[in-house]
C-alpha positions as CSV (number, residue, x, y, z in Angstrom):
1,X,92.9,-105.5,26.3
2,X,95.2,-107.2,23.8
3,X,94.6,-110.6,25.5
4,X,90.9,-110.0,25.2
5,X,91.3,-109.2,21.5
6,X,93.2,-112.4,20.9
7,X,90.6,-114.5,22.8
8,X,87.6,-112.6,21.5
9,X,86.7,-111.8,25.1
10,X,84.7,-108.6,25.0
11,X,84.2,-108.6,28.8
12,X,88.0,-108.5,29.3
13,X,88.4,-105.8,26.7
14,X,85.8,-103.7,28.5
15,X,87.4,-104.3,31.9
16,X,90.9,-103.3,30.6
17,X,89.7,-100.2,28.8
18,X,87.6,-99.0,31.7
19,X,90.5,-99.5,34.1
20,X,92.9,-97.6,31.8
21,X,90.5,-94.7,31.4
22,X,89.8,-94.6,35.2
23,X,93.5,-94.3,36.0
24,X,93.9,-91.5,33.4
25,X,90.9,-89.6,34.6
26,X,91.9,-90.0,38.3
27,X,95.4,-88.6,37.6
28,X,94.0,-85.8,35.4
29,X,91.7,-84.9,38.3
30,X,94.7,-84.5,40.6
31,X,94.8,-87.9,42.3
32,X,98.3,-89.1,42.2
33,X,101.2,-90.4,44.3
34,X,104.1,-88.2,45.3
35,X,106.4,-89.4,42.5
36,X,104.0,-88.2,39.9
37,X,103.1,-85.0,41.7
38,X,106.8,-84.0,41.9
39,X,107.0,-84.1,38.1
40,X,104.3,-81.4,38.1
41,X,105.8,-79.2,40.8
42,X,106.6,-78.9,44.5
43,X,103.1,-77.4,45.2
44,X,101.1,-80.3,43.6
45,X,99.0,-82.2,46.2
46,X,99.6,-85.9,46.4
47,X,98.2,-89.1,48.0
48,X,99.7,-92.0,49.7
49,X,99.9,-95.2,47.6
50,X,97.0,-96.6,49.7
51,X,95.0,-93.5,49.2
52,X,95.6,-93.5,45.5
53,X,94.5,-97.1,45.2
54,X,91.4,-96.5,47.2
55,X,90.5,-93.5,45.0
56,X,91.1,-95.7,41.9
57,X,88.9,-98.4,43.3
58,X,86.1,-95.9,44.1
59,X,86.3,-94.4,40.6
60,X,86.6,-97.8,38.9
61,X,83.5,-99.2,40.7
62,X,81.5,-96.2,39.6
63,X,82.7,-96.6,36.0
64,X,81.9,-100.3,35.9
65,X,78.4,-99.8,37.3
66,X,77.6,-97.0,34.8
C-alpha cells in the first residue's frame, strides 16, 4: 500500500488494502494454520498451509469482484 501511495497508484493501494482485509477476515472467521490456532488453544480447528492459501484465494477473489 505504501508503494502505491508513493507512486500515486490507486489500483495498487486497493489491491494491498483488499488483501490485508481479506487475511484479517479469514483468520477472524476461524481460517488459520496450526501455528496460529495453537495460540488460541488446543481445541481450535486449523487448516493446512495449502488449505489456508486456497481459502484466502477464494475470499480474495470474492472481495476483488465486489
